[in-house]
N, C-alpha and C positions, 0 to 999 in steps of 0.2 A: 654833594651828600645829600646837607642838608637840607635843598628846595625839594630834594626826590624828599625825602622824610613830612618835611609838611602839607606839599600836596597829597602822600601818602595819606597826613594824618585828618585834613580835611577831606577826603573822599568817602575814608570809612568815617567820621563820622557823619560827614550828611546823608551815606546811607542808611546809618543808624537813625537817625532821625527822620527819613523817609520812612521808613519801618514804623515807627510810634511815632510817627504823624505832628512830628516838633516842628511845628511852622518855625520859630524864633532862632532857634537850633537850628533850621535849613537855610534859613537866613544870610545867620553868622555867617557861617565856615563853607555856603556856597561859591564865594570868590575865590579860596586858598586855592584850588588849584591851578587854577589858570592864573594866580599872584606869584607861584611858586614858579610859572612856567616863563612867567613876566623875569622873576630876578636870574632865573638860569639861563637864559634867552641871552643877557646883558654879558656874559660869557662866549658867546661863540662871537666872529672876527669881526671886526665894525664894515656893513656894508650897507646901501641903499635896501636891498633883499633886508637887511634885517631890522632896520630904521621901517620896513612900512609894516613886515612883520608882528613888530611891537606895538605900533599902534592899531592894528587889528586886535594886538589881544588888549590890549586898554579899552577899547569899545568894548569886544567883547563881556570883558569885567565890569562893565557900567551894564550890559545888557545880562548878566547874571544877575545883580541885584536886582533891577529891573521885575523878572521875570518871577524872581523870587519876594516880591514886596507885598505885603499884602494889599488887598485890592485891585482891580486888573487893570495894569497897565502893560498889555501885553502887547498893544501896538508902539509906544517906549519903547520897548524891548524888543522889539521887529523894528525899529527907527536905529536904534542901537548897534544892530548884529547889521542890517545893512551896513552902513558905514566899514565893518569889519571885516566884512566880505569886500567892498566897495577897495579896501587896502591891500586886502589879500591880492586881490586881482591886480590894482601896482604893481605890488611885489614879484607876481611872476611874468610878470610884461619889463620888469627889469634890465632883463636876464633873457628873455625869448619874444621872439614878435614875430613867429611864422603863424602861417593861415590855422595851421592842422584841423580839416576840413572834417576828415572823421571823427576827433576829441569834438569838432564844434557838433556834426549831427548827434552825438548817446547824448553832448548836455544841453539840447535842446527835446532833445527825445524823453530824456528824464526829464527836465521840466514840464512840461507837457502833456505828459501822461499822470504825475503829480499835479496840477495848475489844475488838468480835467477832473481827477477824482474831488479834488475839495472842490472846486466850481459848480460842479453835476450836483454837491450835495447842502448847497446856499451857505454863501459866506456875508450877506448883508452887509454893510458896512464896510469890513474888511476887503472886502473884493478885491480894490483897487490898488492898496498896499501891501497886499498878497500879491497881487500880480507884481509890481514892483518889485517886491522880495525874489521872488521867485525868479527874474533874470535877472537878477543882481546874482545870485546863489550859482545863477547855473553859468552865468559867464566866466566865476569866479572857478567851477567846476572845471569848466572848457579850458581856462587860460593853464591849470594847474595840470591834466592830461597833457597840454601842450607842448609840454616838456618834455617828456620823455621822447627818448631814440635821439634828445641833441646834444649839441658841445654842454650843456650843462651837467655838471656832478649826476651820473648815475642814481647814488643814493641819496639827490636830496631831491631829485625828480621824485621816484620812486615814495619818500616821507609825503611828500607834496601832495601829491595824488594818494596815497593812501588815503592822508590827514584828511582829503577835501570829500573822497567819496565818503568817509565813514561822518564828515560833517552833513555831509546834503542827506545819510541816512539819519539820522538824528533829525535833520528836521523834517523829513516825511514823516517820520513817527511822532512828531509833534502834531504837527497838521493831522493825522489819520487819527489820534487818538482825540486831540480835540473839537476834531471837525465832519469826522465820522462815525467810527467805528470805539468808546474811550474801554479801555481794559488797563488790567488790574498792572501788568509788567511794565509799562509802558513806563513813569516815569526813571523807574530804574534802567529800562532799556535805552531812552534818549540819553541821562544823564553818563552813562559809561560808554555811547558810542562817540556824545563829544566830547567828553575830557581826552578821549584815545586822537579825534578827530584833530584834536585845539594839540593836543601834542606830539603829533605826526608832522602837524605845519611850521613849529615851532623848530624838533628839533631837525629840519629837512636847513634849516639856518647855519647850522655847524657844519655843511657839507659845502660852502657857498666857498669862493676867493676872493678874501681882499679886494672891493676897487675904490 
């Protein structure tokens, strides 16, 4: 319950900071929801899966700070989240290695459409970093979806897949808002879907069998 209260306090305060354009307040409280997830995740059954998810949350924390820091640290934040997605990818591979052609096609299609939109609007020096990041998050989505319908616990597979989809949606809105067509509600849509995605990914570790 304590971790939930910390997460809610951080989320509500951050949303308030967004609404009044309090950049320092947002910087201070933005990491709290993911930090709370890390603390909560400590109560999950010990497993290789939990270790990799924990590492992903740690690098997500770093990415949160870098993206909220005054000045344009977008590339560094992108790098931190790249490592986070690779950690989640490794977690999903720890209990499922089937090829899963349909999830692969879906993930590649989503990645290709988004990258196509961003590249068409010009990425400049960010072209290569964004392409690499797009490949990583597409691979993470593929492996999350690949766990569905296997001997992986159904609840874990559903939570991880839902979390991965929410994360991809959040990143897609970031790209569209930054490079294509900025819109007023974007910061709220981005952060709420991001937190939902991280919660789903973290919660999936609670239905894992210890290994």
